[in-house]
Backbone as CSV, one residue per row, in Angstrom:
resi,resn,N_x,N_y,N_z,CA_x,CA_y,CA_z,C_x,C_y,C_z
1,MET,-165.519,19.745,-56.319,-165.001,20.419,-57.498,-166.151,21.112,-58.222
2,ALA,-165.871,22.288,-58.735,-166.903,23.055,-59.440,-167.377,22.280,-60.669
3,GLU,-168.632,22.479,-61.015,-169.232,21.694,-62.096,-168.605,21.945,-63.461
4,ASN,-168.026,23.130,-63.686,-167.440,23.400,-64.999,-165.926,23.155,-65.027
5,VAL,-165.380,22.565,-63.952,-163.981,22.130,-63.958,-163.994,20.647,-64.330
6,LEU,-163.325,20.322,-65.405,-163.300,18.959,-65.919,-162.377,18.093,-65.066
7,GLU,-162.866,16.945,-64.648,-162.048,16.024,-63.872,-161.416,15.001,-64.817
8,LEU,-160.087,15.016,-64.865,-159.363,14.127,-65.774,-158.833,12.899,-65.038
9,THR,-158.683,11.820,-65.800,-158.105,10.575,-65.306,-157.138,10.051,-66.368
10,ASP,-156.412,9.000,-66.029,-155.568,8.346,-67.027,-156.409,7.894,-68.218
11,ASP,-157.657,7.498,-67.960,-158.515,6.950,-69.010,-159.077,7.994,-69.971
12,ASN,-159.386,9.207,-69.477,-160.041,10.177,-70.362,-159.128,11.320,-70.796
13,PHE,-157.883,11.358,-70.319,-157.000,12.489,-70.596,-156.831,12.729,-72.096
14,ASP,-156.421,11.716,-72.834,-156.163,11.887,-74.266,-157.407,12.361,-75.018
15,ALA,-158.543,11.760,-74.721,-159.778,12.114,-75.427,-160.182,13.556,-75.158
16,GLU,-159.944,14.054,-73.952,-160.361,15.405,-73.589,-159.360,16.480,-74.020
17,ILE,-158.070,16.170,-73.983,-157.037,17.195,-74.165,-156.413,17.181,-75.561
18,GLU,-156.324,16.027,-76.188,-155.580,15.928,-77.447,-156.454,16.107,-78.678
19,GLN,-157.445,16.978,-78.585,-158.281,17.276,-79.738,-157.686,18.462,-80.491
20,ASP,-157.881,18.487,-81.799,-157.380,19.600,-82.614,-157.907,20.924,-82.087
21,ASP,-157.022,21.886,-81.972,-157.375,23.251,-81.588,-157.911,23.411,-80.167
22,THR,-158.027,22.322,-79.392,-158.493,22.464,-78.017,-157.417,23.141,-77.180
23,VAL,-157.819,24.192,-76.465,-156.936,24.830,-75.500,-157.416,24.393,-74.124
24,ALA,-156.485,23.932,-73.301,-156.849,23.455,-71.970,-155.778,23.833,-70.963
25,LEU,-156.226,24.174,-69.762,-155.338,24.345,-68.622,-155.585,23.150,-67.716
26,VAL,-154.523,22.389,-67.441,-154.648,21.231,-66.560,-153.863,21.483,-65.287
27,ASP,-154.564,21.345,-64.161,-153.987,21.489,-62.832,-153.670,20.079,-62.320
28,PHE,-152.385,19.770,-62.226,-151.949,18.495,-61.644,-151.844,18.737,-60.147
29,TRP,-152.635,18.021,-59.345,-152.801,18.321,-57.933,-153.024,17.054,-57.119
30,ALA,-153.119,17.239,-55.785,-153.526,16.174,-54.866,-154.227,16.829,-53.679
31,GLU,-155.199,16.129,-53.109,-155.969,16.747,-52.026,-155.164,16.934,-50.744
32,TRP,-154.052,16.226,-50.577,-153.198,16.345,-49.385,-152.181,17.483,-49.508
33,CYS,-152.207,18.208,-50.621,-151.219,19.252,-50.923,-151.802,20.642,-50.619
34,PRO,-151.351,21.308,-49.531,-151.909,22.631,-49.196,-151.814,23.673,-50.316
35,PRO,-150.681,23.799,-51.034,-150.664,24.777,-52.134,-151.679,24.437,-53.240
36,CYS,-151.933,23.147,-53.441,-152.930,22.740,-54.446,-154.319,23.211,-54.023
37,VAL,-154.614,23.083,-52.733,-155.903,23.527,-52.209,-156.028,25.042,-52.373
38,MET,-154.923,25.763,-52.193,-154.924,27.219,-52.382,-155.254,27.596,-53.826
39,MET,-154.871,26.757,-54.775,-155.115,27.043,-56.192,-156.564,26.796,-56.608
40,ALA,-157.301,25.994,-55.864,-158.649,25.576,-56.262,-159.575,26.746,-56.606
41,PRO,-159.654,27.808,-55.777,-160.565,28.906,-56.148,-160.154,29.600,-57.449
42,ILE,-158.862,29.699,-57.711,-158.381,30.320,-58.948,-158.791,29.456,-60.138
43,ILE,-158.632,28.145,-60.009,-159.017,27.225,-61.087,-160.509,27.352,-61.369
44,GLU,-161.322,27.441,-60.311,-162.771,27.565,-60.487,-163.134,28.890,-61.165
45,GLU,-162.457,29.983,-60.795,-162.705,31.272,-61.440,-162.349,31.221,-62.923
46,LEU,-161.215,30.570,-63.240,-160.806,30.447,-64.645,-161.811,29.610,-65.424
47,ALA,-162.348,28.579,-64.794,-163.348,27.733,-65.461,-164.582,28.559,-65.819
48,ASP,-164.980,29.471,-64.933,-166.114,30.351,-65.230,-165.775,31.307,-66.371
49,THR,-164.583,31.905,-66.304,-164.153,32.887,-67.293,-164.055,32.293,-68.693
50,TYR,-163.522,31.070,-68.786,-163.229,30.479,-70.102,-164.241,29.432,-70.546
51,GLN,-165.378,29.366,-69.867,-166.395,28.394,-70.247,-166.777,28.586,-71.716
52,GLY,-166.704,27.509,-72.489,-167.017,27.571,-73.910,-165.855,28.010,-74.791
53,LYS,-164.737,28.437,-74.182,-163.575,28.886,-74.959,-162.379,27.965,-74.764
54,ALA,-162.163,27.533,-73.521,-161.030,26.656,-73.194,-161.469,25.707,-72.086
55,LYS,-160.852,24.543,-72.057,-161.150,23.587,-70.995,-160.258,23.884,-69.791
56,ILE,-160.859,23.880,-68.620,-160.120,24.027,-67.375,-160.327,22.717,-66.629
57,ALA,-159.220,22.045,-66.324,-159.320,20.682,-65.818,-158.348,20.432,-64.674
58,LYS,-158.643,19.381,-63.916,-157.778,18.963,-62.821,-157.506,17.468,-62.966
59,LEU,-156.279,17.090,-62.662,-155.918,15.672,-62.646,-155.245,15.377,-61.312
60,ASP,-155.872,14.513,-60.509,-155.322,14.096,-59.227,-154.137,13.167,-59.515
61,VAL,-152.933,13.588,-59.119,-151.734,12.813,-59.461,-151.704,11.449,-58.791
62,ASP,-152.422,11.277,-57.683,-152.477,9.973,-57.028,-153.318,8.993,-57.844
63,ALA,-154.370,9.495,-58.476,-155.244,8.643,-59.278,-154.784,8.568,-60.734
64,GLY,-154.079,9.598,-61.198,-153.652,9.655,-62.597,-152.149,9.555,-62.728
65,ARG,-151.584,8.534,-62.158,-150.119,8.382,-62.135,-149.498,8.266,-63.527
66,ALA,-150.176,7.605,-64.454,-149.604,7.405,-65.790,-149.451,8.741,-66.513
67,VAL,-150.494,9.566,-66.478,-150.431,10.871,-67.153,-149.425,11.769,-66.446
68,ALA,-149.436,11.770,-65.103,-148.490,12.597,-64.354,-147.052,12.214,-64.718
69,SER,-146.794,10.936,-64.844,-145.463,10.451,-65.220,-145.129,10.853,-66.657
70,GLN,-146.108,10.752,-67.551,-145.916,11.107,-68.959,-145.432,12.550,-69.105
71,PHE,-145.913,13.443,-68.243,-145.545,14.856,-68.329,-144.478,15.248,-67.307
72,GLY,-143.870,14.261,-66.657,-142.757,14.527,-65.762,-143.116,15.376,-64.555
73,ILE,-144.299,15.150,-64.013,-144.747,15.929,-62.859,-143.998,15.429,-61.616
74,THR,-143.138,16.264,-61.070,-142.375,15.903,-59.872,-142.706,16.803,-58.694
75,ALA,-143.406,17.902,-58.940,-143.830,18.814,-57.881,-145.252,19.254,-58.192
76,ILE,-146.036,19.445,-57.136,-147.407,19.913,-57.337,-147.661,21.105,-56.423
77,PRO,-148.538,22.005,-56.832,-149.270,21.968,-58.092,-148.384,22.308,-59.292
78,THR,-148.620,21.595,-60.381,-148.054,21.953,-61.678,-149.242,22.212,-62.586
79,LEU,-149.189,23.321,-63.298,-150.264,23.689,-64.211,-149.678,23.781,-65.611
80,ILE,-150.319,23.100,-66.554,-149.833,23.087,-67.934,-150.953,23.550,-68.861
81,VAL,-150.606,24.491,-69.748,-151.528,24.919,-70.798,-151.223,24.073,-72.029
82,PHE,-152.262,23.443,-72.564,-152.152,22.606,-73.754,-152.896,23.268,-74.907
83,LYS,-152.361,23.080,-76.119,-153.078,23.469,-77.338,-152.965,22.305,-78.303
84,GLY,-154.105,21.740,-78.672,-154.109,20.592,-79.568,-153.312,19.416,-79.026
85,GLY,-153.306,19.255,-77.712,-152.614,18.136,-77.082,-151.150,18.388,-76.764
86,GLU,-150.606,19.515,-77.229,-149.201,19.844,-76.978,-149.093,20.819,-75.812
87,ALA,-148.168,20.542,-74.896,-147.924,21.451,-73.783,-147.227,22.703,-74.318
88,VAL,-147.830,23.872,-74.067,-147.249,25.116,-74.578,-146.721,26.025,-73.463
89,LYS,-147.179,25.823,-72.242,-146.707,26.639,-71.120,-146.885,25.833,-69.829
90,ARG,-145.892,25.954,-68.936,-145.903,25.157,-67.711,-145.584,26.051,-66.520
91,PHE,-146.323,25.876,-65.446,-146.111,26.602,-64.196,-145.993,25.577,-63.062
92,THR,-145.095,25.825,-62.132,-144.971,24.955,-60.970,-145.128,25.808,-59.719
93,GLY,-145.938,25.322,-58.789,-146.192,26.058,-57.556,-147.416,26.942,-57.693
94,VAL,-147.735,27.630,-56.600,-148.882,28.539,-56.613,-148.622,29.621,-57.657
95,THR,-149.584,29.807,-58.548,-149.426,30.726,-59.676,-150.581,31.721,-59.663
96,GLN,-150.269,32.962,-59.941,-151.285,34.020,-59.939,-152.250,33.839,-61.110
97,LYS,-153.491,34.219,-60.868,-154.548,34.092,-61.869,-154.193,34.827,-63.158
98,ASP,-153.618,36.045,-63.047,-153.331,36.813,-64.263,-152.254,36.144,-65.120
99,GLU,-151.302,35.449,-64.497,-150.285,34.717,-65.266,-150.928,33.574,-66.049
100,LEU,-151.844,32.871,-65.391,-152.530,31.761,-66.054,-153.423,32.279,-67.178
101,GLN,-154.129,33.385,-66.925,-154.984,33.967,-67.960,-154.170,34.380,-69.181
102,ALA,-153.021,34.994,-68.953,-152.175,35.432,-70.061,-151.745,34.230,-70.904
103,ALA,-151.400,33.119,-70.261,-150.971,31.914,-70.985,-152.127,31.300,-71.768
104,ILE,-153.318,31.276,-71.170,-154.489,30.732,-71.869,-154.840,31.635,-73.056
105,ASP,-154.841,32.939,-72.822,-155.163,33.888,-73.904,-154.182,33.743,-75.067
106,GLN,-152.904,33.579,-74.745,-151.889,33.412,-75.790,-152.163,32.138,-76.590
107,ALA,-152.515,31.057,-75.904,-152.804,29.794,-76.587,-154.064,29.915,-77.457
108,LEU,-155.020,30.674,-76.977,-156.249,30.872,-77.758,-155.984,31.720,-78.992
109,GLY,-154.927,32.536,-78.928,-154.556,33.366,-80.081,-155.418,34.583,-80.176
C-alpha cells in the first residue's frame, strides 16, 4: 500500500475518520477481490492529489469486520466519502477517478 494511503482497522477507524471537519474517502476492500485490486492505483493517485487536504484510506473488510458491518458493506469495493464522521456519498463497484474526485471536492466545499 502506498505510504500516503491510510490503513484503517476496527481499532483506529473512529479516531481517524470521526474528527470534526475531516474529509475522508474510505475504500472498503479485500485482497482476494479483483475489482478491489483494480481500484488500488486510483486510490493511490487520489492520496497523492489530496495529501494534506483529505484522508484517503483503505479498510480490509476481512480484518475490519465490525466497521464493515456498521456501514452495511455487502459488496466490495465500496467507497464512502465521509465528512466529520458522517457518510456523505457512497459508491459500489469499480468507480472512475473523476467521480470520486467530484465527491471529495464537494465534501471539501
